[in-house]
C-alpha positions as CSV (number, residue, x, y, z in Angstrom):
1,M,46.5,29.4,-39.4
2,T,43.9,26.7,-39.5
3,S,40.1,27.2,-40.0
4,S,39.4,26.3,-36.4
5,T,41.9,29.0,-35.2
6,V,40.3,31.5,-37.5
7,D,36.9,30.7,-36.0
8,L,38.2,31.2,-32.5
9,V,39.8,34.6,-33.5
10,R,37.2,36.0,-35.7
11,R,33.9,34.7,-34.3
12,P,34.2,34.6,-30.6
13,H,30.6,35.3,-30.1
14,A,29.6,32.4,-32.3
15,V,32.0,30.0,-30.5
16,G,30.8,31.2,-27.1
17,T,27.2,30.7,-28.1
18,E,28.0,27.2,-29.3
19,I,29.7,26.4,-26.0
20,A,26.7,27.9,-24.0
21,V,24.2,25.8,-26.0
22,R,26.2,22.7,-25.4
23,S,26.6,23.5,-21.7
24,A,22.8,24.0,-21.4
25,R,22.2,20.7,-23.2
26,D,24.6,18.9,-20.8
27,Q,22.7,20.4,-17.8
28,R,19.5,19.0,-19.1
29,V,20.9,15.5,-19.3
30,P,21.5,14.5,-15.7
31,P,17.8,15.0,-14.6
32,L,16.7,12.7,-17.4
33,L,19.4,10.1,-16.5
34,F,18.2,10.2,-12.9
35,L,14.5,10.5,-13.3
36,L,13.7,8.1,-16.1
37,P,15.4,5.0,-14.5
38,M,14.0,6.0,-11.1
39,F,10.4,6.1,-12.4
40,V,10.8,2.8,-14.3
41,A,12.2,1.2,-11.1
42,L,9.3,2.6,-9.1
43,A,6.9,1.1,-11.7
44,C,8.5,-2.3,-11.2
45,V,9.0,-2.3,-7.4
46,L,6.0,-0.5,-5.9
47,P,3.1,-2.6,-7.5
48,G,2.2,-5.4,-5.1
49,I,4.8,-4.3,-2.5
50,G,2.5,-5.3,0.3
51,H,1.0,-8.5,-1.2
52,R,3.8,-10.9,-0.5
53,Q,3.7,-12.0,3.1
54,L,6.8,-11.4,5.3
55,W,9.3,-14.2,5.6
56,R,11.5,-15.2,8.6
57,D,14.2,-12.5,8.1
58,E,11.5,-9.8,7.7
59,H,9.9,-11.1,10.9
60,C,13.2,-10.4,12.6
61,T,13.2,-6.9,11.2
62,W,9.7,-6.3,12.5
63,W,10.4,-7.8,15.9
64,A,13.7,-6.0,16.5
65,S,12.3,-2.7,15.2
66,S,9.2,-2.9,17.4
67,I,10.6,-3.7,20.8
68,E,11.8,-0.9,23.1
69,Y,15.3,0.6,22.6
70,P,16.7,-0.9,25.8
71,D,15.4,-4.3,24.7
72,L,17.0,-3.8,21.2
73,G,20.2,-3.0,23.0
74,F,20.0,-6.2,24.9
75,L,19.2,-8.1,21.7
76,I,22.2,-6.9,19.7
77,E,24.4,-7.9,22.6
78,H,23.7,-11.4,21.5
79,I,22.7,-11.3,17.8
80,D,22.4,-9.1,14.7
81,V,24.6,-6.2,15.9
82,V,25.5,-5.6,12.3
83,F,21.9,-4.7,11.6
84,A,21.5,-2.5,14.6
85,P,21.6,0.8,12.7
86,F,18.9,-0.5,10.3
87,Y,16.7,-1.7,13.2
88,A,17.1,1.7,15.0
89,V,16.0,3.6,11.9
90,M,13.1,1.2,11.2
91,H,12.0,1.6,14.8
92,L,11.3,5.3,14.0
93,W,9.7,4.4,10.7
94,I,7.3,1.9,12.3
95,A,6.3,4.5,14.9
96,L,5.4,6.9,12.2
97,V,3.7,4.7,9.5
98,G,2.9,1.4,11.1
99,A,4.1,-2.2,10.5
100,S,2.0,-3.5,7.6
101,P,4.0,-5.3,4.9
102,A,3.8,-2.4,2.5
103,A,4.8,0.1,5.2
104,L,7.8,-2.0,6.3
105,R,9.0,-2.4,2.7
106,L,8.4,1.1,1.3
107,P,11.8,2.6,2.4
108,E,13.6,-0.3,0.6
109,G,11.5,0.3,-2.5
110,L,12.3,4.0,-2.5
111,A,16.0,3.2,-2.0
112,M,16.0,0.9,-5.0
113,A,14.3,3.5,-7.2
114,A,16.9,6.1,-6.1
115,S,19.7,3.6,-6.8
116,A,18.4,3.3,-10.4
117,G,18.7,7.0,-10.8
118,L,22.1,7.2,-9.3
119,L,23.3,4.5,-11.6
120,G,22.2,6.6,-14.5
121,L,24.3,9.5,-13.3
122,L,27.3,7.2,-12.4
123,G,27.2,5.7,-15.9
124,R,27.4,9.1,-17.4
125,Q,30.3,10.0,-15.1
126,M,32.2,6.8,-15.9
127,F,31.3,6.3,-19.6
128,T,28.7,8.3,-21.5
129,P,25.2,9.6,-21.0
130,R,23.8,6.8,-23.2
131,T,25.7,4.2,-21.1
132,G,24.2,5.7,-17.9
133,L,20.7,5.7,-19.2
134,V,20.9,2.0,-20.4
135,A,22.5,0.9,-17.1
136,G,19.8,2.6,-15.1
137,L,17.0,1.1,-17.2
138,L,18.6,-2.3,-17.0
139,F,18.8,-2.0,-13.2
140,A,15.1,-1.3,-13.0
141,L,14.3,-4.5,-14.9
142,V,16.5,-6.9,-12.9
143,P,14.3,-9.3,-10.9
144,T,16.3,-9.1,-7.7
145,V,15.9,-5.3,-7.7
146,T,12.2,-5.9,-7.3
147,R,12.7,-8.8,-5.0
148,Y,14.8,-6.9,-2.5
149,G,13.0,-3.6,-3.1
150,Q,10.1,-5.5,-1.7
151,E,11.9,-6.8,1.4
152,A,12.3,-5.2,4.8
153,R,16.0,-5.8,5.0
154,P,19.0,-3.4,4.6
155,Y,20.4,-4.6,1.3
156,A,18.7,-1.9,-0.8
157,F,20.3,0.7,1.4
158,A,23.8,-0.9,1.0
159,M,23.1,-0.6,-2.7
160,L,22.1,3.0,-2.5
161,F,25.0,4.2,-0.4
162,S,27.6,2.3,-2.3
163,L,26.4,3.9,-5.5
164,L,26.3,7.3,-3.9
165,A,29.8,6.9,-2.4
166,T,31.2,5.9,-5.8
167,L,29.6,8.9,-7.6
168,L,30.7,11.3,-4.9
169,L,34.3,9.9,-5.1
170,L,34.5,10.4,-8.8
171,R,33.2,13.9,-8.5
172,A,35.6,14.7,-5.7
173,L,38.5,13.4,-7.9
174,E,37.3,15.6,-10.7
175,R,36.6,18.7,-8.7
176,P,38.4,18.4,-5.3
177,S,36.9,20.2,-2.4
178,L,36.5,19.8,1.4
179,K,32.7,19.5,0.9
180,G,33.1,16.7,-1.7
181,W,35.5,14.6,0.3
182,S,33.4,15.1,3.5
183,L,30.3,13.9,1.7
184,Y,32.2,10.9,0.4
185,T,33.4,10.1,3.9
186,L,29.8,10.3,5.2
187,T,28.5,8.0,2.5
188,L,31.2,5.4,3.3
189,T,30.0,5.4,6.9
190,L,26.4,4.9,5.8
191,T,27.5,2.1,3.4
192,G,29.1,0.2,6.3
193,L,26.3,0.9,8.7
194,S,23.8,-0.5,6.1
195,H,25.8,-3.7,5.5
196,L,29.4,-4.4,6.3
197,V,30.1,-6.3,3.1
198,G,29.2,-3.2,1.1
199,L,32.5,-1.7,2.2
200,C,34.2,-4.0,-0.3
201,V,33.4,-1.2,-2.8
202,V,36.3,0.7,-1.4
203,A,38.6,-1.6,-3.4
204,A,37.1,-0.3,-6.6
205,H,37.4,3.2,-5.3
206,A,41.1,2.6,-4.7
207,V,41.5,1.8,-8.4
208,A,39.8,5.1,-9.3
209,V,42.2,6.9,-7.0
210,L,45.2,5.2,-8.5
211,R,44.1,6.3,-12.0
212,A,43.6,9.9,-10.8
213,R,47.1,9.9,-9.2
214,R,48.7,8.6,-12.4
215,G,46.9,11.5,-14.1
216,G,48.9,14.0,-12.0
217,A,46.6,14.5,-9.0
218,H,49.2,13.3,-6.4
219,F,47.3,14.6,-3.3
220,V,44.3,12.4,-3.8
221,N,45.8,9.3,-2.1
222,W,46.1,11.3,1.1
223,A,42.6,12.6,0.8
224,F,41.3,9.2,0.0
225,G,43.2,7.6,2.8
226,C,41.8,10.1,5.4
227,A,38.3,9.6,4.0
228,V,38.5,5.8,4.3
229,V,39.9,5.9,7.8
230,M,37.4,8.4,9.1
231,G,34.5,6.8,7.2
232,T,35.1,3.4,8.6
233,S,36.0,4.4,12.1
234,M,32.4,4.5,13.2
235,V,31.9,1.0,11.8
236,I,34.9,-0.6,13.5
237,P,33.2,-1.2,16.8
238,M,30.3,-2.9,15.0
239,V,32.8,-5.1,13.1
240,I,34.5,-6.2,16.3
241,K,31.2,-7.0,18.0
242,G,29.9,-8.7,14.9
243,S,32.9,-11.0,14.6
244,R,32.0,-12.4,18.0
245,Q,28.5,-13.2,16.7
246,A,29.7,-14.9,13.5
247,G,28.3,-18.2,14.7
248,Q,24.8,-17.1,13.8
249,I,25.7,-17.5,10.1
250,A,28.0,-20.4,10.5
251,W,25.6,-22.5,8.5
252,N,26.6,-20.5,5.4
253,T,29.7,-22.3,4.0
254,A,29.8,-21.9,0.3
255,T,30.2,-24.8,-2.1
256,L,31.1,-25.0,-5.8
257,G,27.4,-25.7,-6.5
258,E,26.4,-22.4,-4.9
259,L,29.1,-20.6,-6.9
260,A,27.7,-22.1,-10.1
261,T,24.2,-20.8,-9.3
262,Y,25.5,-17.4,-8.2
263,P,24.6,-15.5,-11.5
264,M,21.0,-16.8,-11.2
265,E,20.7,-15.9,-7.5
266,L,22.3,-12.5,-8.0
267,F,20.1,-11.4,-10.9
268,G,17.0,-13.4,-10.2
269,S,16.9,-15.6,-13.3
270,W,19.3,-17.5,-15.6
271,F,18.3,-15.3,-18.5
272,T,19.0,-12.0,-16.8
273,G,22.3,-13.3,-15.4
274,A,23.5,-14.6,-18.7
275,V,22.6,-11.5,-20.7
276,V,24.1,-9.1,-18.1
277,M,27.3,-11.0,-17.6
278,S,27.8,-11.7,-21.3
279,L,27.4,-8.0,-22.2
280,G,29.5,-7.2,-19.1
281,V,32.4,-9.2,-20.6
282,V,32.0,-7.3,-23.9
283,G,32.1,-4.1,-22.0
284,L,35.2,-5.2,-20.1
285,L,37.0,-6.1,-23.3
286,T,36.0,-2.9,-25.2
287,A,35.9,-0.1,-22.7
288,G,39.6,-0.1,-21.8
289,R,40.7,1.5,-18.6
290,K,37.2,2.9,-18.0
291,A,36.2,-0.7,-17.2
292,L,38.7,-1.2,-14.4
293,V,36.6,0.4,-11.6
294,P,33.3,-1.5,-12.3
295,A,35.3,-4.7,-13.0
296,V,36.9,-4.7,-9.5
297,W,33.6,-3.7,-8.0
298,A,31.8,-6.6,-9.7
299,V,34.3,-9.4,-9.3
300,L,36.4,-8.8,-6.1
301,P,33.7,-9.0,-3.4
302,P,32.2,-12.4,-4.5
303,V,35.7,-13.8,-5.0
304,L,36.8,-12.7,-1.5
305,T,33.7,-13.8,0.3
306,F,33.8,-17.2,-1.5
307,L,37.4,-17.8,-0.6
308,T,36.8,-16.9,3.0
309,S,33.3,-18.5,3.3
310,D,34.6,-21.2,5.7
311,R,35.6,-18.6,8.2
312,L,33.5,-15.5,7.6
313,H,30.4,-17.1,6.0
314,L,29.6,-14.1,4.0
315,F,29.1,-15.6,0.5
316,L,25.4,-15.0,0.0
317,P,24.0,-13.4,-3.2
318,R,21.8,-11.0,-1.1
319,Y,24.9,-9.8,0.8
320,L,26.5,-9.1,-2.6
321,L,23.6,-7.3,-4.2
322,F,25.6,-4.1,-4.2
323,T,27.7,-5.5,-7.0
324,V,24.8,-5.6,-9.4
325,P,25.3,-1.9,-10.5
326,A,28.9,-2.7,-11.5
327,W,27.8,-5.5,-13.7
328,L,25.2,-3.3,-15.3
329,L,27.7,-0.5,-16.0
330,L,29.8,-3.0,-17.9
331,A,26.8,-4.5,-19.6
332,A,25.5,-1.1,-20.7
333,A,29.0,-0.2,-22.0
334,G,29.0,-3.5,-23.9
335,A,25.5,-3.0,-25.2
336,V,26.3,0.5,-26.5
337,R,29.4,-0.8,-28.2
338,C,27.4,-3.6,-29.9
339,V,24.7,-1.1,-31.1
340,D,27.3,1.2,-32.4
341,A,28.9,-1.6,-34.3
342,L,25.6,-2.7,-35.8
343,T,24.7,0.8,-37.0
344,F,28.2,1.7,-38.2
345,A,27.1,1.4,-41.9
346,V,24.6,4.2,-41.4
347,R,26.7,7.2,-42.4
348,A,24.5,10.2,-41.7
349,G,25.0,11.3,-38.2
350,R,21.3,12.0,-37.5
351,W,20.0,8.8,-39.1
352,R,22.7,6.9,-37.3
353,R,21.6,8.3,-33.9
354,L,18.0,7.4,-34.7
355,A,18.9,3.9,-35.8
356,S,21.0,3.4,-32.6
357,A,18.1,4.7,-30.4
358,A,15.6,2.4,-32.1
359,L,17.9,-0.6,-31.9
360,M,18.7,0.0,-28.2
361,T,15.0,0.6,-27.4
362,G,14.1,-2.7,-29.0
363,A,16.8,-4.5,-27.2
364,L,15.6,-3.1,-23.8
365,A,12.0,-4.0,-24.6
366,G,13.1,-7.5,-25.5
367,F,15.1,-7.8,-22.3
368,A,12.1,-6.6,-20.3
369,F,9.8,-9.1,-22.0
370,Q,12.1,-12.0,-21.3
371,A,12.7,-10.9,-17.7
372,L,9.0,-10.3,-16.9
373,P,8.2,-13.8,-15.7
374,A,11.1,-13.7,-13.2
375,L,10.1,-10.2,-12.2
376,M,6.5,-11.2,-11.5
377,S,7.8,-14.3,-9.6
378,A,9.9,-12.0,-7.4
379,R,6.6,-10.5,-6.0
380,Q,5.2,-13.9,-4.9
381,D,5.5,-15.6,-1.6
382,L,8.8,-17.5,-1.1
383,P,8.1,-21.2,-2.0
384,G,9.4,-22.8,1.2
385,E,7.9,-20.4,3.6
386,P,4.8,-21.4,5.7
387,D,1.6,-19.5,5.1
388,F,1.6,-17.6,8.4
389,A,-0.8,-15.0,7.0
390,A,-3.5,-17.6,6.5
391,A,-2.8,-19.1,9.9
392,G,-3.3,-15.7,11.5
393,R,-6.7,-15.4,9.7
394,V,-7.7,-18.8,10.9
395,V,-6.9,-18.1,14.5
396,T,-8.4,-14.6,14.5
397,A,-11.7,-15.9,13.0
398,G,-12.1,-18.8,15.4
399,Q,-10.6,-17.6,18.7
400,R,-12.6,-17.0,21.9
401,P,-11.8,-15.1,25.1
402,G,-9.5,-17.2,27.3
403,D,-8.0,-19.2,24.4
404,G,-4.3,-20.1,24.6
405,I,-1.8,-20.7,21.8
406,I,1.3,-23.0,21.6
407,F,3.9,-23.5,18.9
408,N,5.9,-26.3,17.4
409,G,8.5,-26.5,14.6
410,N,11.0,-24.2,12.9
411,F,10.8,-21.0,10.8
412,G,10.5,-18.8,13.8
413,V,6.8,-19.8,14.2
414,R,6.3,-17.9,17.5
415,K,7.7,-14.7,16.1
416,A,5.8,-15.0,12.8
417,M,2.5,-15.6,14.5
418,A,3.2,-12.6,16.8
419,Y,3.4,-10.5,13.7
420,E,0.2,-11.9,12.1
421,L,-1.7,-11.5,15.4
422,R,-0.2,-8.1,16.3
423,E,-3.5,-6.3,16.2
424,G,-6.3,-6.9,18.6
425,A,-6.1,-9.4,21.6
426,P,-4.3,-12.6,20.5
427,P,-4.6,-15.8,22.4
428,T,-2.2,-16.1,25.4
429,D,1.2,-17.8,24.7
430,V,0.7,-20.2,27.6
431,L,4.0,-22.0,27.4
432,M,6.2,-18.9,27.3
433,K,8.3,-18.6,30.5
434,R,10.7,-15.9,29.4
435,T,10.0,-13.5,26.6
436,P,12.5,-12.9,23.7
437,Q,13.1,-9.5,25.3
438,Q,14.2,-11.2,28.5
439,T,16.4,-13.8,26.7
440,G,18.1,-11.3,24.4
441,W,17.3,-13.5,21.4
442,Y,14.5,-14.0,18.9
443,R,13.3,-17.1,20.8
444,A,11.5,-17.4,24.1
445,N,12.1,-19.9,26.9
446,E,9.2,-22.2,27.6
447,C,8.1,-23.4,31.0
448,D,9.8,-26.4,32.6
449,V,6.6,-28.2,33.6
450,P,4.1,-27.8,30.6
451,S,1.2,-29.5,32.5
452,T,1.3,-26.7,35.1
453,C,1.3,-24.0,32.4
454,L,-1.6,-25.6,30.6
455,A,-3.8,-25.9,33.7
456,G,-7.0,-24.0,33.5
457,R,-7.0,-23.7,29.7
458,R,-10.1,-25.0,28.0
459,R,-9.1,-24.3,24.4
460,L,-5.7,-24.2,22.7
461,W,-4.5,-23.4,19.2
462,L,-1.5,-25.4,18.1
463,V,0.4,-23.8,15.3
464,S,3.0,-26.2,13.9
465,T,5.5,-26.1,11.0
466,A,6.5,-29.8,11.6
467,V,6.2,-32.1,8.5
468,G,3.5,-34.7,8.8
469,D,2.4,-35.0,12.4
470,P,2.0,-31.5,13.9
471,R,3.5,-32.7,17.1
472,S,6.6,-34.2,15.5
473,G,9.7,-33.0,17.3
474,M,7.7,-31.5,20.1
475,R,9.2,-31.7,23.6
476,P,8.1,-35.1,25.1
477,S,6.7,-33.5,28.3
478,T,4.6,-31.0,26.2
479,A,3.3,-33.7,23.9
480,A,2.4,-35.9,26.9
481,A,0.5,-33.0,28.6
482,L,-1.5,-32.4,25.4
483,A,-2.3,-36.0,24.8
484,G,-3.6,-36.6,28.3
485,R,-5.7,-33.5,28.7
486,F,-6.8,-32.2,25.2
487,A,-8.6,-33.6,22.2
488,V,-8.2,-32.3,18.6
489,V,-11.5,-30.9,17.4
490,R,-10.4,-29.2,14.3
491,T,-7.4,-29.3,11.9
492,N,-6.5,-26.8,9.2
493,R,-3.6,-27.8,6.9
494,L,-2.1,-24.8,5.1
495,H,1.1,-24.4,3.0
496,N,3.9,-25.9,5.1
497,L,1.9,-25.3,8.2
498,T,-0.8,-27.0,10.3
499,I,-3.2,-25.5,12.8
500,Q,-5.1,-27.6,15.3
501,L,-7.8,-26.5,17.7
502,L,-7.6,-28.4,21.0
503,E,-10.3,-28.6,23.6
504,R,-9.9,-30.0,27.1
505,R,-11.3,-33.5,27.6
506,S,-14.3,-33.8,29.8
507,R,-13.8,-36.1,32.8
């Protein structure tokens, strides 16, 4: 009889106490794995969340989420049906808290923080508690997490629900129950409703199911199949409708150059992308079968979207943001393996743990220091976007009762100025014949005879994003009506934008 057997026979109370202590310790681990990454992510995402001005996609979020529900229904008949669930939820949110930049972005920031915590739990489930903690902390420090945690678009929610679905699947495979599989089904639906590309995570889930089936759980393929069918059934109508609107992103045909810059765009800087992917390769090579699920999750979606980009036009780093956690799981596993190798010479268990903790803490601090410039840059205005916020201040400060406003150029200038002038009584949009609500689009239709629409106006504000001459590219009839009746009395040149105050010529 071995000593271990003797212990089990003669000292059941001691063995039971040891198991109870270890169980209590394990129960204390998950809150730490969730809360510490979550609070670090909040510390990175929340500061300055309302400082960066909205850009054109966020203006679409505000517009679609502010119009009445019947008008939203008419809009998604023509464009953006895949974002309809997000717009519907944001409509309720705006009604509750308003439409300031900080208010619009707060749900996404909270979703990113929760994702960091979920990644900590998922790393524990897939690998070890140390791996989960490192993955969650790395996630909080990735610049694109701050960038898209401060953006009023649905990508943070696709990240959140894909993580939650993966965690629920693994727990359902470990402890099967109707409740577990039902929750997994629900989160699959929420993933697809957040962003259709996020459903690519199901391929990684299938790998996890195959591993469980080979382990003897032969029923899981049926449970998984039912969950996928039921979870995606609510998304199928949106997929069918969205396929008819694919022309709105037809401009997005990926090139080899975009594939080469994919790591930088996905993670927010070359440094972050190089470190995470390099450690990810180490994790892939050293973690064995445990690396299969995150490897498929990280690699398959960009490969599929790139190969089909000429038809589906879905290869965009922000669409693939939900793959970042998979890379970080592999990177954390690789980092833990490297630290263990470096501290292998320290023989005492306690001292080895202390040395490993110190080395990992130093590595994370160094990563944070190097990633800090890109993280701070993620909070700044996008370089190519016009300074519509400053334009709104110029018009608000100088307008008088009876003023009109007209627009020229790209970047959704009419929609952007509608946001910046949303409070108070803005100048009348004198050239608008049919509103965006009436056209079922983000653009308005302008009047056929501009001179008629401009009649009776003594002062006009021209807001233009045209390069050089503010009237460059303007419709000839509009340019002629302005030239013959109005004189420029003031010009403000802002970043990628020009404002002119026009007054009617005296006869």
